[in-house]
Backbone as ProteinMPNN parsed JSONL, in Angstrom:
{"seq_chain_A": "MTIRDMTIAKLQQLPESLLQEVSDFIDFVAHKHQFQSANHEQQDVSQAWEKWFKTVDSLDVAPAESNSEY", "coords_chain_A": {"N_chain_A": [[-36.808, 8.085, 5.334], [-33.758, 6.532, 5.967], [-31.493, 4.225, 4.314], [-30.121, 2.874, 6.272], [-31.849, 3.09, 8.479], [-34.056, 1.653, 7.45], [-32.92, -0.865, 7.166], [-32.292, -1.504, 9.845], [-34.875, -1.583, 10.868], [-35.861, -3.812, 9.513], [-34.146, -5.76, 10.576], [-35.017, -5.789, 13.229], [-37.419, -7.028, 12.984], [-36.827, -9.616, 12.364], [-36.671, -13.072, 13.337], [-34.973, -14.296, 16.256], [-33.392, -16.495, 15.663], [-32.426, -16.116, 13.084], [-30.712, -13.973, 13.18], [-27.945, -14.456, 13.626], [-27.096, -15.442, 11.185], [-27.491, -13.219, 9.558], [-25.69, -11.483, 10.803], [-23.274, -12.825, 10.277], [-23.255, -12.558, 7.496], [-22.997, -9.763, 7.235], [-20.437, -9.47, 8.306], [-19.018, -10.88, 6.338], [-19.447, -9.253, 4.044], [-18.236, -6.843, 4.871], [-15.58, -7.733, 5.209], [-14.977, -8.513, 2.583], [-15.02, -6.069, 1.206], [-12.971, -4.698, 2.52], [-10.777, -6.24, 1.713], [-10.859, -5.812, -1.067], [-10.367, -3.087, -1.122], [-7.773, -2.963, -0.006], [-6.43, -4.436, -1.951], [-6.74, -2.778, -4.151], [-5.235, -0.543, -3.293], [-2.716, -1.735, -3.23], [-2.315, -2.202, -5.94], [-2.179, 0.436, -6.807], [0.229, 1.243, -5.592], [2.018, -0.505, -6.881], [1.734, 0.41, -9.505], [2.765, 2.97, -9.192], [5.439, 2.427, -8.53], [6.196, 1.166, -10.941], [5.959, 3.29, -12.755], [7.949, 4.97, -11.656], [10.282, 3.438, -12.073], [10.317, 3.353, -14.886], [10.729, 6.044, -15.431], [13.232, 6.482, -14.198], [14.825, 4.69, -15.626], [14.907, 5.959, -18.072], [16.582, 8.075, -17.742], [19.546, 9.903, -18.565], [22.787, 8.983, -17.847], [25.816, 10.291, -16.97], [29.186, 9.25, -17.246], [31.278, 9.024, -14.394], [34.0, 11.19, -13.601], [37.358, 10.165, -13.432], [39.072, 9.963, -10.382], [42.098, 10.304, -9.031], [43.003, 10.629, -6.467], [42.638, 8.897, -4.347]], "CA_chain_A": [[-36.144, 7.053, 6.072], [-32.516, 6.176, 5.302], [-31.268, 2.806, 4.135], [-29.708, 2.345, 7.596], [-33.074, 2.954, 9.272], [-34.857, 0.572, 6.897], [-32.235, -2.108, 7.496], [-32.478, -1.731, 11.279], [-36.277, -1.978, 11.041], [-35.959, -5.196, 9.045], [-33.449, -6.587, 11.574], [-35.833, -5.875, 14.41], [-38.54, -7.912, 12.695], [-36.357, -10.981, 12.177], [-36.616, -13.928, 14.525], [-33.625, -14.392, 16.862], [-32.651, -17.597, 15.016], [-31.825, -15.66, 11.807], [-29.805, -12.839, 13.383], [-26.565, -14.89, 13.481], [-26.86, -15.538, 9.746], [-27.358, -11.828, 9.088], [-24.427, -10.965, 11.358], [-22.206, -13.454, 9.494], [-23.255, -11.942, 6.159], [-22.448, -8.424, 7.391], [-18.981, -9.662, 8.453], [-18.514, -11.275, 5.031], [-19.461, -8.085, 3.146], [-17.199, -5.935, 5.353], [-14.263, -8.307, 4.928], [-14.793, -8.489, 1.127], [-14.722, -4.694, 0.816], [-11.642, -4.389, 3.039], [-9.816, -6.923, 0.834], [-10.847, -5.116, -2.344], [-9.715, -1.793, -0.883], [-6.335, -3.233, 0.152], [-5.909, -4.893, -3.237], [-6.666, -1.569, -4.993], [-4.107, 0.239, -2.808], [-1.509, -2.441, -3.639], [-2.178, -1.946, -7.37], [-1.722, 1.834, -6.945], [1.648, 1.26, -5.243], [2.712, -1.182, -7.969], [1.749, 1.306, -10.656], [3.683, 4.066, -8.874], [6.813, 1.916, -8.702], [6.443, 0.946, -12.372], [6.178, 4.609, -13.349], [9.235, 5.462, -11.187], [11.34, 2.69, -12.775], [10.355, 3.8, -16.263], [11.344, 7.367, -15.421], [14.664, 6.346, -13.868], [15.475, 4.002, -16.752], [15.04, 6.861, -19.223], [17.549, 9.12, -17.411], [20.918, 9.783, -19.094], [23.776, 9.023, -16.762], [27.153, 10.587, -17.478], [30.176, 8.533, -16.469], [32.0, 9.866, -13.428], [35.392, 11.416, -13.931], [38.264, 9.418, -12.589], [39.749, 10.77, -9.358], [43.228, 9.493, -8.6], [43.426, 11.075, -5.129], [42.24, 7.931, -3.337]], "C_chain_A": [[-34.888, 6.634, 5.3], [-32.412, 4.657, 5.139], [-30.849, 2.134, 5.457], [-30.932, 2.125, 8.464], [-33.938, 1.808, 8.776], [-34.23, -0.776, 7.236], [-32.424, -2.475, 8.954], [-33.901, -2.2, 11.54], [-36.472, -3.435, 10.598], [-35.31, -6.153, 10.034], [-34.317, -6.812, 12.821], [-37.019, -6.816, 14.212], [-38.116, -9.356, 12.529], [-36.427, -11.771, 13.473], [-35.14, -14.072, 14.998], [-32.77, -15.44, 16.134], [-31.969, -17.179, 13.715], [-30.786, -14.554, 12.0], [-28.325, -13.255, 13.217], [-26.183, -14.973, 12.005], [-26.666, -14.126, 9.154], [-26.03, -11.225, 9.561], [-23.233, -11.542, 10.582], [-22.113, -12.843, 8.1], [-22.657, -10.531, 6.226], [-20.919, -8.504, 7.522], [-18.367, -10.011, 7.109], [-18.404, -10.051, 4.087], [-18.384, -7.106, 3.575], [-15.815, -6.439, 5.016], [-13.966, -8.239, 3.419], [-14.39, -7.097, 0.684], [-13.354, -4.248, 1.35], [-10.58, -5.001, 2.145], [-9.716, -6.229, -0.503], [-10.151, -3.8, -2.23], [-8.204, -1.985, -0.771], [-5.718, -3.64, -1.165], [-5.763, -3.706, -4.176], [-5.473, -0.721, -4.593], [-2.791, -0.417, -3.255], [-1.264, -2.215, -5.133], [-1.677, -0.528, -7.595], [-0.237, 1.939, -6.628], [2.469, 0.617, -6.355], [2.822, -0.278, -9.211], [2.705, 2.485, -10.431], [5.133, 3.635, -9.037], [7.14, 1.691, -10.175], [6.737, 2.281, -13.077], [7.533, 5.154, -12.937], [10.355, 4.782, -11.92], [11.448, 3.115, -14.244], [11.049, 5.173, -16.377], [12.823, 7.276, -15.172], [15.405, 5.706, -15.02], [15.692, 4.925, -17.945], [16.044, 7.982, -18.933], [18.889, 8.847, -18.099], [21.873, 9.931, -17.926], [25.132, 9.236, -17.391], [28.161, 9.813, -16.612], [30.939, 9.508, -15.566], [33.427, 10.022, -13.868], [36.277, 10.675, -12.947], [38.962, 10.376, -11.613], [40.858, 9.916, -8.778], [43.739, 9.868, -7.226], [43.006, 10.11, -4.034], [43.406, 7.413, -2.61]], "O_chain_A": [[-34.96, 6.405, 4.093], [-33.162, 3.905, 5.761], [-31.186, 0.979, 5.715], [-31.049, 1.089, 9.118], [-34.498, 1.065, 9.581], [-34.943, -1.726, 7.559], [-32.689, -3.634, 9.272], [-34.118, -3.11, 12.341], [-37.181, -4.194, 11.259], [-35.845, -7.227, 10.307], [-34.334, -7.906, 13.387], [-37.559, -7.343, 15.184], [-38.966, -10.246, 12.551], [-36.267, -11.222, 14.563], [-34.207, -13.975, 14.2], [-31.557, -15.275, 16.012], [-31.02, -17.836, 13.287], [-30.053, -14.234, 11.064], [-27.531, -12.463, 12.708], [-25.068, -14.612, 11.628], [-25.766, -13.902, 8.344], [-25.342, -10.543, 8.802], [-22.289, -10.816, 10.268], [-21.015, -12.635, 7.583], [-21.883, -10.153, 5.347], [-20.197, -7.706, 6.924], [-17.303, -9.496, 6.768], [-17.384, -9.858, 3.425], [-17.673, -6.578, 2.72], [-14.961, -5.666, 4.583], [-12.839, -7.941, 3.022], [-13.492, -6.96, -0.147], [-12.654, -3.489, 0.68], [-9.578, -4.351, 1.846], [-8.618, -6.066, -1.034], [-9.412, -3.41, -3.135], [-7.44, -1.24, -1.384], [-4.598, -3.235, -1.474], [-4.784, -3.618, -4.917], [-4.761, -0.221, -5.464], [-1.85, 0.287, -3.621], [-0.117, -2.053, -5.548], [-0.844, -0.299, -8.471], [0.489, 2.652, -7.321], [3.515, 1.146, -6.732], [3.862, -0.218, -9.868], [3.37, 2.94, -11.362], [5.953, 4.361, -9.6], [8.25, 1.996, -10.612], [7.655, 2.374, -13.892], [8.223, 5.748, -13.765], [11.296, 5.446, -12.356], [12.551, 3.222, -14.779], [11.839, 5.418, -17.289], [13.606, 7.928, -15.864], [16.507, 6.137, -15.36], [16.589, 4.679, -18.752], [16.327, 8.776, -19.83], [19.315, 7.697, -18.203], [21.782, 10.866, -17.13], [25.558, 8.458, -18.244], [28.005, 9.733, -15.393], [31.203, 10.653, -15.935], [34.011, 9.104, -14.443], [35.959, 10.579, -11.761], [39.384, 11.467, -11.996], [40.593, 8.917, -8.108], [44.835, 9.448, -6.855], [43.021, 10.493, -2.864], [43.256, 6.582, -1.714]]}, "name": "protein", "num_of_chains": 1, "seq": "MTIRDMTIAKLQQLPESLLQEVSDFIDFVAHKHQFQSANHEQQDVSQAWEKWFKTVDSLDVAPAESNSEY"}
């Protein structure tokens, strides 16, 4: 029996009065994990930008030659 099956079996044994509380808790857990996932993705993007800036800052830039044909 999977954890999903065991959880469903437990839900079916609960009185109707407790199901709203369980539903609210499921919503809370889902929201918490979505927030953590989004926060982790934001950290990954921040780290990528930081790495890019460090790489760009270390580049040698040669001055452009003057062009008097403007």
